[in-house]
C-alpha positions in Angstrom: 0.0 0.0 0.0 1.4 3.4 -1.1 1.8 5.8 1.8 0.1 9.2 1.3 2.1 12.3 0.4 1.5 15.0 3.1 2.2 18.7 3.1 3.0 20.7 6.2 3.1 24.5 6.3 6.2 24.3 8.4 8.7 21.5 9.2 8.1 21.9 13.0 4.5 20.6 12.5 5.7 17.2 11.4 4.7 14.7 14.2 7.6 12.8 15.6 5.9 9.5 15.2 5.5 10.2 11.4 9.2 10.8 10.8 11.0 7.5 10.4 14.2 8.4 8.5 16.9 8.3 11.2 19.7 10.0 9.3 17.7 13.0 8.3 15.5 15.7 9.9 12.4 17.5 8.7 14.5 20.8 8.7 16.9 19.3 6.1 14.2 18.3 3.7 12.0 21.4 4.1 12.0 24.4 1.8 14.9 26.7 2.5 12.8 29.8 1.7 9.6 29.1 3.6 10.1 26.2 5.9 7.2 24.3 4.2 7.6 20.6 3.8 6.1 18.1 1.3 6.7 14.7 2.9 7.1 12.1 0.1 7.7 8.7 1.8 9.0 6.9 -1.3 11.6 9.6 -2.0 12.7 9.7 1.6 12.9 5.9 1.7 15.3 5.9 -1.3 17.3 8.7 0.3 17.7 6.7 3.5 18.6 3.6 1.5 21.3 5.6 -0.3 22.6 6.9 3.1 22.8 3.3 4.3 24.5 2.1 1.2 27.2 4.8 1.3 27.8 4.5 5.0 28.7 8.2 5.4 26.8 11.5 5.8 24.8 13.0 3.0 24.8 16.8 2.9 21.6 18.1 1.4 21.9 21.5 -0.4 18.2 21.6 -1.5 15.3 19.2 -1.2 11.6 20.4 -1.2 10.9 23.8 -2.7 7.7 25.7 -2.5 6.6 27.1 -6.0 7.5 30.6 -4.9 10.9 29.7 -3.6 11.6 27.6 -6.7 10.9 30.6 -8.9 13.1 32.8 -6.7 16.1 30.5 -7.1 15.6 30.1 -10.8 14.4 26.5 -10.7 12.8 24.7 -13.7 9.1 25.5 -14.0 8.3 21.8 -13.5 11.1 21.0 -11.1 10.9 17.7 -9.2 11.9 19.7 -6.1 8.3 21.0 -5.9 7.1 17.4 -5.8 9.4 16.5 -2.9 11.1 13.9 -5.0 14.4 15.6 -5.8 17.5 16.3 -3.7 20.7 18.3 -4.4 23.6 16.6 -2.7 27.0 18.2 -1.9 29.9 16.1 -3.2 32.2 17.5 -0.5 32.6 14.0 1.1 31.7 11.8 -1.8 33.3 10.5 -5.0 30.8 11.5 -7.6 31.1 8.3 -9.7 30.6 6.1 -6.6 27.7 8.3 -5.5 26.0 8.1 -8.8 26.3 4.3 -8.9 24.9 4.0 -5.4 22.0 6.4 -6.2 21.1 4.4 -9.3 21.2 1.2 -7.3 18.6 2.4 -4.8 16.2 3.6 -7.5 17.0 7.2 -8.4 16.5 7.9 -12.1 17.1 11.6 -12.8 20.7 13.0 -12.5 22.0 16.5 -12.9 25.7 17.3 -12.6 27.0 20.7 -11.3 30.7 20.3 -10.7 31.4 24.0 -10.5 28.8 24.4 -7.7 29.9 21.1 -6.1 26.7 19.2 -6.0 24.7 16.5 -7.8 20.9 16.5 -8.4 19.0 13.2 -8.0 15.3 12.5 -8.3 12.8 9.7 -8.8 12.5 10.3 -12.6 11.8 10.1 -15.4 15.2 8.7 -16.4 17.4 11.5 -17.7 20.8 13.1 -17.3 22.2 16.6 -17.8 25.2 18.7 -17.0 28.9 18.3 -17.3 30.4 15.3 -15.7 32.5 15.7 -12.5 36.3 15.3 -13.0 37.8 12.0 -11.9 39.1 12.1 -8.3 42.9 12.3 -8.2 43.0 10.3 -5.0 40.3 8.3 -3.2 38.8 9.7 0.0 40.7 8.8 3.1 39.0 6.6 5.8 36.9 8.8 8.1 38.6 7.2 11.2 42.1 6.2 10.4 43.1 3.2 12.6 46.6 4.4 13.1 45.7 7.4 15.1 45.7 6.8 18.8 42.6 7.5 20.9 42.5 10.9 22.6 41.9 9.3 26.0 45.2 7.3 25.5 47.2 10.1 24.0 50.5 10.9 25.6 50.4 14.3 24.0 47.0 15.0 25.6 48.1 13.8 29.0 51.2 15.9 28.9 49.3 19.0 27.8 46.7 18.3 30.5 49.3 18.1 33.1 50.8 21.4 32.0 47.4 23.0 31.9 46.5 21.8 35.4 49.8 22.9 36.8 49.5 26.4 35.2 46.1 26.8 36.7 47.4 25.6 40.1 50.3 28.2 39.9 47.8 31.0 39.2 45.6 29.9 42.1 48.5 29.9 44.5 49.6 33.4 43.3 46.1 34.8 43.9 46.0 33.1 47.3 49.4 34.6 48.1 48.3 38.1 47.2 45.2 37.7 49.3 47.1 36.4 52.3 49.7 39.2 52.0 46.9 41.7 52.5 45.4 39.8 55.4 46.0 40.2 59.1 49.4 39.7 60.6 48.4 36.3 62.0 48.6 34.7 58.6 51.8 36.4 57.3 54.1 33.5 58.2 52.3 31.4 55.5 53.3 33.6 52.6 56.9 32.2 52.1 55.5 28.7 51.9 53.0 29.7 49.3 55.8 31.2 47.2 57.6 27.9 47.2 54.4 26.1 46.3 53.8 28.4 43.4 57.3 27.6 42.0 56.6 23.9 42.3 53.5 24.3 40.2 55.4 26.2 37.6 58.0 23.4 37.5 55.3 20.8 37.0 53.8 22.9 34.1 57.2 23.0 32.3 57.5 19.3 32.8 54.1 18.7 31.3 55.0 20.8 28.3 58.2 18.8 27.8 56.3 15.5 27.9 53.8 16.8 25.3 56.5 18.0 23.0 58.5 14.7 23.3 55.3 12.6 22.7 54.5 14.6 19.5 58.0 14.2 18.1 58.0 10.5 18.9 54.6 10.1 17.2 56.0 11.7 14.1 58.9 9.4 14.1 56.6 6.4 14.4 54.2 7.6 11.7 51.3 8.2 14.0 50.9 11.9 13.1 
């Protein structure tokens, strides 16, 4: 059974129980000029299938357009954007050839190529193709989470920098306390020399932390981890 196409005067009116596309939000699909939204379930199902197939984020430059906004941006008089079945997708994080192949595999039929603007138009059809092809990628996209990089929680650089930061803050606190005690009553004046010693201790710890961070970064470079 085909799901009905519904129109909302603003994307905030879409009931949460109606929205079932986890990697997208109504705001992403709504008209950029008015906030209106034509919810086309089949088009959104294919968009979600494309996202699942690619395994990486899809950046939507334009989806649904109200007739007025479509005219304002110079869209085609019968643009599929007004039907809620078209999407302009940024190629910032995609190889255009791989993206096109994946989009065709999940059922998109209409393709427009805009390499100078950096996006590709896809829609549910009819089948057609226009625009200049994207140039071939010189190098493939790098993995989004390179395995060679160490976790931040295990980073020696981070630990060294953290130690330096904590020690610097400690030295500043001691200095403030010293000034405060120096202005206090004579009963606490004997504590001032000890605070001065403690402040220099914190400064020494800060310098040690900076040294550890610098050594760790140089060592990581030598081992190819940076």
